[in-house]
N, C-alpha and C positions, 0 to 999 in steps of 0.2 A: 902235436902227436907229428910225427914226422907225414909223409904221403904213404909211404909205403906201410906206418901203423894204421892207418886211418884202414886206407883197403881192407887189410886183415879185422880187423874192426868190424869195417860193414857186410865181408863173406859171415865172419862166427853170428852176427845180428839176421842174416838174409838164413841163413841155415837154421837157426832157432823158430823163426816166424814160419820154414819153411817147413819143421819136424814133422814125422807121420810119429804121432804121439798113437798108435799100435803098435808101435815097434819094442818090444821087449826091454830095450834098455834106454825106453823116450825118456821117461822120468831120470835116469843119474845123466842122460843127458843134460835135462833140464837143473840136473843140480847144478852141475858141472858148470851149467849157466849161470848161476846165481854165486858163483863164484869169481865170474870174469873184472878184471879190470876196468873197464868200459858200465857207464849205467845204461846204458841205453841196452847193451846186450843183458845185464842184470834183468831189467824191465821187460825185456822180450822174454826171457827165463818166467820170470815169475806171473805174468798171462799164460803160458802157457798150461801152465799147473792146471787148468781151469779146463779147459781136452783132454787132459790122461784120464782114460778111464780108471775107474776105482780111484775114490776122491780119500776114502777110510785111508789106504795105505799111500797116498799122497801128502796129507795132514803131518802122517807119523814121520815118514821121513824130513818135513819140512820143520816137525819141529826137533827133531834131532839137531836140524843146522842152527836152529837157537841157538843150544851151546854150546858155540864152538864161538866164547866170549872175543878172539884174535881176529874173526873175520866179520868189522864190524857190517860193510857193505851184505854179503852173503845173507846175515842175519833181516837186514832191513827189509832186503829182495825178497825174505824168505816171511817175513812178517806182512810183506804185501800180498805173497800170494797167499795164506792162512785167513787175509780176508777177503778174496777172490772166490776162498772156497764157500765160503758163507756159514750157514746150519752145520754141513758136517765139521769144521773147522775148533766147534762150541765147546763138546764134552772134553775131547782131549787138554785143548785149554785151560777148561777149567782144572782137570788134575791135572795141568802143572804151576796152576797154584798152590799147590801143594810142596811144592819141589824144596828141597833141602837147601837149594845157590836161588836166593833174593834178588840177583839176577833175570836171573828163570820166571821168577814168578812173575817182575817185574813184566817183564815182556808178555807174558799172558796178560797180565790185568792191560798193560795199554792192547793190543791185540783184540779183546772184547770189549775194550770200548771205543775200536773202530766197527764191531761188528753193531756193538749195539742190540743183541740178540736180549730177550728177556728173559730166556731159560737162565742165561748165565748170570741174572741181581742179587741171589743171594747167596751164591757162592764169595760177589762182589762185596754184599756186604762183609761176611763171615771175615774175610780179608781188611777189610776197614776197619771193623772192631776189635780186628783179634791177634791179626799180620804185631809179628814183633820186628821189621824192621819199616823206618818212616819213608825209605821214596816208596817200599810195594803200599802201602796205605796211602800216601799222594795217588800213585797210581790209579787207584782203586776208585777215588775219592772222584777222580776227573772222568772215568771208566761210566761211573753211575750220573755223570752230568749228562750223560748222550741215550741214558735207558728212559724217562723218562717214566721210569716207575716211582707206585707209589713208597713204600717198604725202604729202597733207596733211597726218596728223599726223608724220609724220618732218620734215618740213619747217618743221612749225612748233617741233619738238624743235631744230632749227638756230639756228633763229630763237631759241632764246634766248641765247644767248652773243653777239649781236649788241650794239654798242654801245649803243644807243637805247633809253633805261629802257621808254620806252612802249610799243615795239613790243616787247619781250619779256614787258613786263605781260598786252598782247592776245594775245600768244601762249601765254602759262598760262593766261588766262582759256580758251582755244580748246582745250587742251588739257583741262582738269577738263570743259570741257561737253560733248566726245568722252568722256567718260571713258576717254581714253589717256595714266594717266599716264609722263610721262618714265623715264628711270635714276635712279635714287636718287642716284648721282654727281654729275648731271649740276643735281639741286633741290639739294642741301645747301648752295652758295654763296649761293642764292636766296635763305636761313634770316636773311641779315643786313643785308638790303637794308630800307629802310624802304619803298621803294614798294614792293617786290615778294613783304615776307615773308606778309601776306596770303592772296593767289592760292597762293604758296608750299604753304602748308601744307593749301592746300582740293587739290592733286594731291596732298601726304603722303597726304593721309586717304583715296585712291582707290586705296593700295600695303596692300595687307594684309598685312607683313610684323611682323614683333619691329621688323628694324631700322632701319625707317619709323616706327611705335610709338615708339622712342627719343625719335626726332628729333621727333616731335609731343609729346610730352613734356617738353623742353626747356622747350618756349613757352610751359608748364602755368605755369610762374614768372617768365615777365615782368613785367617791370611796367606796361609798357600793357594793356590791357584790351582793348585789340582785337587786338593780337598771346593773349593767354589763352582769347578768343572765335574766334581762328580755330583756335587749337590744339583750342576741346572741338570743334569741329565737326569735325576733323578725325578726332576720338575714333573721334565718332556712326558718319561715316562707315567707318571701316577696325570700329569696332566689328560693321556692319549685314553689314560684307564676311567679316567671317576664321569660321570654322568652328567651333562650339561647342567642339570638341573643345581648340583655341588660345587662348580666350578668359580662363585662367586662368596662362597666360605673359604678356597681353595686361597680366592686371590688376594682374601683381608687377612691370610695366613700372613702370606708376601708379600703384600704390602707393608704390616707391622714389623719387619726387619727394614727393607729397604729406610725407613725413615729415620734407620741408625748409620744408612751408608749412603753418605753423599758423592760414594766415587762412583758408584752401581751402574749407570752409564756408558762409562767407560768400561768396564769388561765385559758387561752385557753387548759393546757394539764389535767388540775386539770377538767377543763367541758365536754373533750371525754373520762374520764370517771367517768363522772355523769350517775346515773340512767334514767335521765330524757332525755326519746327521743329527747322532743325537742330541750333541752339545748343542744346536742349532735350533731342534726343539726345544727344551726346559731356558733357552734364553728367551725365545718368542715368551715362554708364560714370564716370564720376569718382565721382560719388554709391554708388556699389554697391563703389566703392573705402574709400571715407571711414567709412562704415554707424552714420551720425551719427543715431540714435533724431530726435534736430526734423528732421531732410530728411523722413523718414518718408510726413507727411502730404502740404510739397508735391511728391513725387517719385508721392505718387498721382493728384492732380490732373493730371499730364502723361499720365494713361490716358483722359484726356478728348479726348486726336487718338490714335484708334484705330489709328494704325500702327505707334503706340511699345507700343503695349502690350503686348507680350512683353519688350522691352525694362525695361519698368514693371517687371512681374512677376519677371522677373531679380532688378533693382534689388532691389526687398522681399524677395526673399527669401534675397537674400545680408545682410539685416540680419536679430540674434540679438534672442529673447525681449522686450528691454528695449523695442523697437521697437514688438512689436505690443499696449502701452501705452501708447505715442503715439499710432501708429491706432485705439484703441478712445476715448481722451478725447477727440478726435477727426473722432469718426465723425458728430456732427452737425453740423459744419461742411463735411465735404466736399460738394463735386456728384455726381451718384447714379454715373458712369463713375468715378470715385476710392471711390465706396465700394464699387463694386462688384471692384473689380483689391485696394482693401485687404481686402475679405473674404475671396475666395478664400486671403489670404496666412496671414492669421489663419488659418482653418481648419485652416493647416496644421501652424504655428506655435507653438497653445495650452498652458499644458499643466495640470495640478492648478491652480492658485497662479491665474490668470488668469477661475477662477470666478465670485466677487462681481463684477467687473466684467458680464459674460457676462450675469450675470439682472440685472445694472441693466438693461443693454440691453433685456427681455425688456417693460417698462415701454415702451418707448419707442414712437410711434406708428407709425410707420414700417413698413412690409412687411415691404422690405428687410432692414432695417437687424436687426430681429427674426431673420429667416431667416439671417441670417448669426450671429448668438446662437447658435441652438440645432442650427444645424451644427457651431458652435463647441465648446459645450457636447458634443456629441454625440465628439466626440477628445481631450477634458479626459480620458478616464478617472478622473475622478472618482467615487466614491461620492455624493456636494453636488452632483455634478452629475440625480438619477437623481427629484428629486422636484420642480425647478422643470422638467423636461422634462412630466410629469405631471402637471403642474398643464392641462399646452395639450393633451391627448388627446381632450377631448373640444368643443378649439375647432375649426369645420370647415374655416377657414383655415390653420392649425398643424397641424392633428393629423399630417396622411403625413408632412409632416417632422421634424414633433417624436418621431413612430414610429421613422420609418431613424433616427431619434439616437441614441433608448433600445436598437436592434437592438446599435450599434457598441459601446455602453455595458455591453452586458451579455458585450462576451469578460469582461469583469473583474469587476461584479458581476452575473449571472444570474441568481442566486434573486430580486434585490431589481429585475431587470426584468421578472420572471415576475409578478410580485406585485405590481405595479403596472398592465403587462399588463393582467390578469386581474379588475383592482377595477374599470378602465376598461369594461371589455367586461362586466361587471355594471350599469355606470352607461349602458350605451347608446352606447357610445363609437360613432369614424366604424368604418369596412370599415376603410379601412389598418394599426389594430392588429389587429385577427385575423390579416392577412398577417403583421406583429410578432410577433405571437404563435406562432405557427406557424417561426417562423424561427427563433426563439431557444429555443423549448421540442421543435421538432420530434415526432415522433411520438405522442409523451406526449401531446400534448395533441392531440387528434383528440378524442376520447371529448370534448370540454367542446366542439370545434371542430360536433362530428356535432348536438348538442343544442343550439344557437346555428342550427344549419341547420335543425332541427325548430320554433325558438320565440320568435327575436327580430324583429329588423326587418327589411323587406324586403330594404333592401343589405347589412342582416348575413347574413340567407341566402343571395340568391344571392353570395355573398363568398364565403360559407363550402364555397357545392359546389365554386367553383376552385378555393380553397386546397388542398380535399380530395383531390381529384386531381389537387394539381400536385405530395405527397410522397407520396399512397399509388394506384398508378392503379386501382387493383383495386376501393379502396375508392368513390374519387373517381363511378364506373361505375354500383358500385350508388346511392351516394347521387344521381347526378344522375337515375337512374330513378326514383324514389320525386318528386323533387322536379317529375321531369314533369306532378304533379297538384297542382303548388302554386297556390293564390289568384294569386299573383304573375303576372303577365309575365315579370316581370323575372328571374326564380327560375327561370319555366320556359326563356325564351331560356337563360340561363346554364349551365341541364342540358343545354342544346339542346348547347348548343358545345363544352360538358365531352363530350360525345358523339362528336361528331363531332370531336373530337381526339384521343379513346381510343380510338371504336369499332372497329366493323370493319363488314361487308356484314350481320349477323346483324342489323345494329341497324335493318336497315329499316322492319322493323314500327313500330316505335317513332317516328319518322321520319315515318310516313305519318302517323303524327298528329297532330305537330308540325304537317307542310305543312298539315294545313287547320285552325290553330290559330285561336280568333278574334280574336289578338293580330297587328299586324302583323311589331313586333321578334320576337316566335317562330315566324312563317314567313319571315323573314329569316334567322337563323338557322339553322333549318331544313337553306331552302334550296344556303346555303354547307356544311352537316354532313355534305347526299349528297354533294356532291362530295368531302370531306373525307376521310370513310371507306369510302371505294365501295360505298353500296348501287345497283350497278345494278336493282335489283327496281322502286325510285321513277324511272326512265328514264321511263317513263310517264307520271307525274308531273308531273317537268319538262316535258315537251315539249308537256303540257295548258297550264301556266301561262306558256310562250314567248306566246301570246296574252293572256296578265294586261295591263289597260290601265293599271296604275301598272307606271312605268320599272323601278323598286329591284328590284319580285320580277322583271320577265322580263328584268333584267339577271345576275339572279344564275341565275335558268337555265338561260340561254345559258351562261355561264361555269362553270355546276355538270356542263352537259350535255358539254363539252369536257372539262373536267378527268378527267370518266366516259371520256371517247372514243367519243363516242353521239350526235354531231351530227347527225347524216344530213339531206344536201340540202337534204329540204322545210321542216323543222326550218329550215334557217339561212335559206332565206329567206323565211321565213315572219319571222323574228327583222328580216329587211334590210327586211320590209314594215313594221315597228312604228315612231309617232308618238314615241316620244323616239329622238332618238337618240344617248345615251351607249348601249343596247342596236343599235342599228346597228353601234357601231363596235365593240360585245363582239363583234358579231357576225363584223364585219369580221377584229378580231384573228383568232378559231376559227378563222376561214376562210386565215389565213396560215400559224396556227400546226399545224395539220395538215395542208396542201402541197397547192398548187395553188391559190391565191387571188386571185393576180392577173387571172384575169377576172371575179372579182368588185369587186375594190376596180377594174376598171378600169370598168365599171359607174359604183360610186357617185364617178367623176370630180365626176358628175354632177349627183352630191344638192343636194339644197336649198339643206341645209347647212357653213356653211365650212370647221365641225371635220370632216365625216364624209368630204368633199374632202380635208382636209389629211392624214388619215389616212387613208388611201386614196392618194394619194401616198406618204408612208412605207410604207407596204406595200410600194409598189412599189418602189419603191428598196432597200429588204430583198430586195426580190426575186432582184434581179441581174438579170433580165431586160430583153435591150434593145429582145423585139420590143413593145414596149409605147410604147416614146417617141412615133413619131407623134403614138400617140392624147393620150400627154401636152403634148405642143408646141403640139396642137389646143387641150387645157383650157386650157394655160396664155394661149395667143391670145386667150381668152373669161377670163380668171381676173378680177374685180376688187376681191376680196379681199387685204387686204395680207396676214394670214398664209397665210392656202390658197398663196398667191402665190410665196410665200417658200418653204413647201412643197415647191411645184412648181419650181420652180428648184433648190431644191437635191436632190430628185432627178433630176428631169434632168442634174444636172453631177453628180453622182456612176453618174448608169447611162450617162453622156458618157465618163466619165473626164479631166475637167475639173475 
């Protein structure tokens, strides 16, 4: 197209977009646009009909364009416009199904299929069963495949016995699209028809019964690649529909066929690499039965498709120990999703014989691969796995994982594991090692932990306080008391947390000092602890902190007061006026939790922050009181924020029972 032509096209296109649809000649201007030589202009014209007043008149005019046999572009654009007019098009199009010209009837069926309106179903069924033109009947069959109606499906089933193969094919495809398979007896004769068998396998895949599986398996032995692939697709569909308890019977049926197909590994491998998702799903079913170790990396790669991950995991789990070695050897070449899947399976299938290969994996640079190796080493139960894991206890990135793996090995090699954990702690290991030591050694190791709590690094001292409390509550509280004067705020905060978890109201005096601590993390822990251990004596301190300019402090003060059941109205009002909106929301929720918070929520519907308004709407919805509806509707009419508006709409719908 020349530059001049492009400019002219642009002008016509813009003119249609800017058309005043209330002009008396607007409809005819759009009809002219439907006949434009440019597809962009035709699309603009088709889209314009939805804005023109008087849809019934537009539909009739558009149907008249469908009759212009020599204007293919205009007819297609008119069809597009009729679809955009929705239900207004259905009645006239149904009448068009009775037109003397089969071309018009086919067009009507095609457009009704795109509309997929249930009120057109009966008319399309009549056309499918009674029209004298094959193309019209095929169009009706395809349209019914988009209707999801029961009577349409039954009519399609009746058509499976028609003498016209093209009509039977359309009916099969529509039944597959509707996911409403016909009776097995109706499908059976179609499996031998070269034109129909691929579609017949598709509907077989929707029948999760063993008889259907056995029929599908016949297709696996076909010489034709297209038939084999159709059978694989059907197997994948059946697997997705079959209850887990019935999968073993399905596997037996597949296995019996595979015994006669020594070449199956080759075409299954090819299917696993296909771009077709349904084909890969079916290939996984067959691969699980073949259990060929060489297929394992290809199976793992299918995990790149998230929807197939459960089937990938099941398939790999069906493979034997040799598959584990195949996966280990391939780990460096696998994609990240495949590594994750392979890693999970490896961890489950390894034994002591895998240790050498897993130790080699620890030298790899990729953290995810090393993590798989560490977890797998912990599952080997081998004494030889202890030393390589011990070397990782000083590595900040791997120490926690290695410590957990050593805890697993301690089931068989407790003394050796304790030895390496203690040795690592003496060398200043990570806190996770201390946790592992207590899990393996129990209370017998508490003297060592207490010594660490007084002498080691800050992170170890803080962990020690909480570890002792986990296995010896009385001793843990005693250690926490002494740790309250530790020079490190992290250790003091850990001690306060222990007091909150294990203490009672008698700890109020200790918590008073913590509330006045110079470190924010200690204050925040103390605010939580007051509410946790029920230190009612500290309510006055909390009330004064509700005014604190730091929102984190004021927020926790409100929450702890609510937990103590001591949130007075004047304190609540003070919290609602706080500058930090999180404090306001905490007060709103606290008011609702204690009952009678509707008045506060109504007031906060006018708050400056959108999230507070949304929270107020949710509180009102939960209250179930319909007396607030007028105020909420007024707030909704003024609301400009999308999320707050959504919350208000949901609340109004809940309260009004819609």
